[in-house]
ROSE-4610 file (N, C-alpha, C; in Angstrom, 1 decimal, always signed):
// ROSE-4610
residu = [M/M/M/T/T/T/K/K/K/A/A/A/I/I/I/R/R/R/S/S/S/V/V/V/L/L/L/N/N/N/V/V/V/G/G/G/E/E/E/L/L/L/A/A/A/A/A/A/G/G/G/Q/Q/Q/A/A/A/L/L/L/D/D/D/V/V/V/P/P/P/L/L/L/Y/Y/Y/Q/Q/Q/F/F/F/K/K/K/G/G/G/Q/Q/Q/S/S/S/D/D/D/S/S/S/A/A/A/P/P/P/S/S/S/V/V/V/Y/Y/Y/V/V/V/Q/Q/Q/A/A/A/N/N/N/V/V/V/H/H/H/G/G/G/A/A/A/E/E/E/V/V/V/Q/Q/Q/G/G/G/N/N/N/A/A/A/V/V/V/I/I/I/Y/Y/Y/Q/Q/Q/L/L/L/M/M/M/S/S/S/L/L/L/L/L/L/E/E/E/N/N/N/Y/Y/Y/Q/Q/Q/V/V/V/L/L/L/G/G/G/I/I/I/S/S/S/L/L/L/S/S/S/L/L/L/H/H/H/W/W/W/R/R/R/I/I/I/L/L/L/W/W/W/A/A/A/L/L/L/I/I/I/K/K/K/K/K/K/V/V/V/V/V/V/S/S/S/L/L/L/H/H/H]
num = [1/1/1/2/2/2/3/3/3/4/4/4/5/5/5/6/6/6/7/7/7/8/8/8/9/9/9/10/10/10/11/11/11/12/12/12/13/13/13/14/14/14/15/15/15/16/16/16/17/17/17/18/18/18/19/19/19/20/20/20/21/21/21/22/22/22/23/23/23/24/24/24/25/25/25/26/26/26/27/27/27/28/28/28/29/29/29/30/30/30/31/31/31/32/32/32/33/33/33/34/34/34/35/35/35/36/36/36/37/37/37/38/38/38/39/39/39/40/40/40/41/41/41/42/42/42/43/43/43/44/44/44/45/45/45/46/46/46/47/47/47/48/48/48/49/49/49/50/50/50/51/51/51/52/52/52/53/53/53/54/54/54/55/55/55/56/56/56/57/57/57/58/58/58/59/59/59/60/60/60/61/61/61/62/62/62/63/63/63/64/64/64/65/65/65/66/66/66/67/67/67/68/68/68/69/69/69/70/70/70/71/71/71/72/72/72/73/73/73/74/74/74/75/75/75/76/76/76/77/77/77/78/78/78/79/79/79/80/80/80/81/81/81/82/82/82/83/83/83/84/84/84/85/85/85/86/86/86/87/87/87/88/88/88/89/89/89]
x = [+1.1/-0.3/+1.3/+0.5/+1.3/+0.3/+1.0/+0.0/+1.0/-0.6/+0.0/+0.8/+1.9/+3.0/+2.6/+2.2/+1.5/+2.4/+1.9/+3.3/+2.5/+3.3/+2.1/+3.2/+2.7/+3.3/+3.0/+4.0/+3.8/+4.1/+2.6/+2.4/+2.6/+2.2/+2.2/+2.5/+2.3/+1.3/+0.3/-0.2/-1.7/-1.6/-2.4/-1.8/-1.6/-2.5/-2.0/-0.2/+0.6/+1.4/+1.7/-0.1/-0.2/+0.5/+1.2/+1.1/+0.3/+0.9/-1.0/+0.0/-0.6/-0.3/-1.5/-0.9/-1.5/-1.4/-2.4/-1.9/-1.4/-0.3/+0.1/+0.8/+0.1/-0.2/+1.0/+1.4/+2.6/+2.5/+2.3/+2.6/+4.1/+4.5/+6.0/+6.5/+6.4/+6.3/+7.8/+7.7/+8.8/+9.6/+10.0/+10.4/+10.9/+11.4/+12.2/+12.3/+12.0/+12.4/+10.6/+9.8/+8.4/+7.3/+6.8/+5.7/+5.1/+5.2/+4.9/+3.7/+2.8/+1.2/+1.5/+0.6/+0.5/-1.1/-1.6/-3.4/-3.3/-4.0/-4.8/-6.0/-6.8/-8.3/-8.1/-9.6/-10.2/-9.1/-9.0/-8.5/-8.8/-10.6/-10.8/-11.4/-11.7/-12.1/-13.4/-14.5/-15.4/-15.4/-14.7/-15.1/-14.3/-15.0/-14.7/-15.0/-16.3/-16.1/-14.5/-13.7/-12.2/-11.7/-12.0/-10.9/-11.6/-12.9/-13.6/-13.3/-12.7/-12.0/-10.7/-10.0/-8.7/-9.3/-9.2/-9.6/-9.7/-11.3/-12.1/-10.4/-9.3/-8.1/-7.4/-6.9/-6.3/-6.2/-7.5/-8.4/-7.6/-8.0/-7.8/-6.7/-5.8/-4.1/-3.8/-4.3/-3.8/-3.6/-4.3/-4.5/-4.1/-3.5/-2.3/-0.6/+0.6/+1.3/+2.2/+1.6/+2.6/+3.5/+3.9/+5.4/+6.1/+5.2/+5.9/+5.2/+5.3/+5.4/+3.7/+2.7/+1.8/+1.8/+1.5/+1.2/-0.3/-0.4/-2.1/-2.1/-2.5/-2.4/-3.7/-4.5/-6.0/-6.0/-6.9/-7.5/-5.7/-6.2/-5.1/-5.3/-6.5/-7.0/-8.0/-7.4/-7.6/-8.9/-8.5/-9.3/-10.6/-10.1/-11.9/-12.8/-12.3/-13.0/-13.5/-12.7/-13.2/-14.2/-14.5/-15.7/-16.8/-16.0/-17.4/-18.6/-17.5/-17.8/-18.4/-17.6/-18.5/-20.1/-20.3/-21.1/-22.9/-22.2/-23.0/-24.0/-23.3/-24.0/-25.0]
y = [-0.8/+0.0/+1.8/+2.2/+4.2/+4.7/+5.8/+6.2/+7.6/+8.5/+10.1/+11.0/+11.3/+12.2/+13.8/+14.4/+15.8/+16.8/+18.0/+18.9/+20.6/+21.5/+22.7/+23.4/+24.3/+24.6/+26.2/+27.1/+28.6/+28.7/+30.3/+30.3/+32.3/+32.5/+33.9/+34.7/+36.0/+35.5/+37.3/+37.2/+38.2/+39.5/+40.6/+42.2/+41.7/+41.1/+41.1/+40.6/+39.6/+38.8/+37.9/+37.6/+35.6/+34.8/+34.0/+32.8/+33.1/+32.2/+31.0/+31.1/+29.5/+27.8/+27.5/+25.7/+24.6/+24.1/+23.2/+21.3/+20.9/+20.0/+19.0/+17.9/+16.9/+15.6/+14.8/+14.1/+13.2/+11.5/+10.4/+9.1/+8.6/+8.6/+8.2/+6.2/+6.5/+4.6/+4.2/+2.7/+2.0/+2.4/+2.8/+3.2/+4.5/+5.3/+6.4/+6.4/+5.0/+4.6/+4.4/+4.5/+4.2/+5.4/+5.1/+6.1/+7.3/+9.1/+9.5/+10.1/+10.9/+11.7/+12.6/+13.8/+15.1/+14.9/+14.9/+15.2/+17.3/+17.2/+19.1/+19.0/+19.7/+20.2/+21.4/+22.2/+23.1/+24.4/+24.1/+25.1/+26.7/+26.7/+27.6/+28.0/+27.6/+27.8/+27.1/+27.4/+27.1/+26.0/+25.4/+23.9/+22.6/+22.5/+22.1/+20.5/+20.5/+18.7/+18.0/+18.2/+17.7/+17.6/+18.5/+18.3/+16.5/+16.5/+15.4/+14.1/+14.1/+13.3/+12.9/+14.1/+14.1/+13.1/+13.2/+12.8/+10.9/+10.5/+9.9/+9.2/+9.2/+8.9/+8.3/+9.7/+9.3/+8.0/+8.1/+7.0/+5.5/+5.5/+4.4/+4.0/+4.8/+4.8/+3.8/+4.4/+4.0/+3.4/+1.8/+0.1/-0.7/+0.0/-0.5/-0.1/-0.8/-0.7/+0.1/+2.0/+2.8/+2.6/+1.9/+1.8/+3.4/+4.9/+5.5/+7.0/+7.8/+9.0/+9.9/+10.0/+10.8/+12.1/+13.5/+14.7/+14.8/+16.0/+16.0/+17.4/+18.5/+19.5/+20.3/+20.9/+21.3/+22.7/+23.1/+25.0/+25.7/+25.1/+25.8/+27.4/+27.7/+29.6/+29.3/+29.2/+30.1/+30.7/+32.1/+32.9/+33.0/+32.3/+31.8/+30.8/+30.1/+28.8/+30.4/+30.8/+31.9/+32.4/+33.4/+33.8/+33.2/+31.6/+31.3/+30.3/+30.6/+29.6/+31.1/+32.2/+33.4/+33.8/+33.6/+33.9/+32.9/+31.7/+31.0/+30.7/+32.1/+31.9/+33.8]
z = [-0.4/+0.5/+0.4/-0.9/-0.8/-0.2/+0.5/+1.0/+1.0/+0.7/+0.4/+1.1/+0.4/+1.7/+0.9/+2.1/+2.1/+1.9/+1.2/+1.9/+1.1/+1.5/+1.1/+0.0/-2.0/-1.8/-2.1/-1.6/-2.1/-2.8/-2.9/-4.5/-4.3/-3.1/-2.9/-1.4/-1.4/-0.2/+0.0/+0.5/+0.7/+1.4/+0.9/+1.3/+2.8/+3.2/+5.3/+5.8/+4.2/+5.1/+4.7/+5.3/+5.0/+4.3/+3.7/+3.1/+1.9/+1.2/+0.6/+0.0/+0.5/-0.3/-0.6/-1.3/-1.2/-1.5/-1.2/-1.4/-2.4/-1.6/-3.1/-2.5/-3.2/-2.2/-3.3/-3.5/-3.9/-2.7/-4.5/-4.0/-5.0/-4.2/-4.4/-4.7/-5.6/-5.9/-6.0/-5.9/-5.6/-7.2/-7.9/-9.7/-9.8/-9.6/-10.6/-12.0/-12.7/-13.9/-15.0/-13.4/-13.9/-14.5/-15.2/-16.3/-14.5/-14.6/-13.7/-14.4/-13.1/-13.6/-12.4/-13.6/-12.7/-13.2/-11.8/-11.3/-11.0/-11.9/-11.6/-11.2/-10.2/-10.1/-10.1/-10.3/-10.2/-10.7/-11.9/-12.9/-13.1/-12.7/-13.4/-11.9/-10.9/-9.5/-9.9/-10.3/-10.1/-10.2/-11.6/-11.3/-9.8/-8.6/-7.6/-7.8/-8.6/-9.1/-9.0/-10.1/-10.0/-8.7/-7.4/-6.5/-5.1/-6.3/-5.6/-5.9/-8.0/-8.2/-7.8/-7.8/-7.2/-5.6/-4.4/-3.5/-4.1/-4.5/-5.0/-5.6/-6.4/-7.0/-5.9/-5.2/-3.2/-3.2/-2.9/-2.2/-2.6/-4.3/-3.9/-4.2/-4.7/-4.9/-4.1/-2.3/-1.3/-1.0/-2.0/-1.9/-2.4/-3.2/-4.7/-3.9/-4.9/-5.1/-6.3/-5.6/-7.1/-7.6/-8.4/-9.5/-9.3/-10.1/-10.4/-9.3/-10.1/-9.4/-9.8/-8.4/-8.8/-8.1/-8.6/-8.2/-8.6/-7.0/-7.1/-6.8/-7.2/-7.2/-6.4/-5.8/-5.6/-5.5/-5.6/-5.0/-6.8/-7.2/-8.2/-8.0/-8.2/-8.3/-7.3/-6.5/-4.9/-4.2/-5.2/-5.6/-6.0/-7.5/-8.1/-6.6/-5.8/-5.9/-4.4/-2.8/-2.6/-2.8/-3.7/-5.0/-5.2/-5.6/-5.5/-4.6/-3.4/-2.1/-1.6/-1.4/-0.7/-1.6/-3.2/-3.7/-3.2/-3.1/-2.3/-1.0/-0.2/+1.5/+0.9]
């Protein structure tokens, strides 16, 4: 079984000086020569369904032995997501 390694990627800074980070999940496989894949969701902000799909994929991968490297980046356009969530309230 393979567990996801979580890290954060700093993408900027807010006006108040707080760091703006996005989560990055990596499944490191057994072989550096095996193919790798990069999966990204929420490219246009309001496309939040992709995050749910990545979550399901990550849950599935944890039950298998991964050979290559899988990188997942959620919440790419954070500001668009915040605007979408705020507009729903």
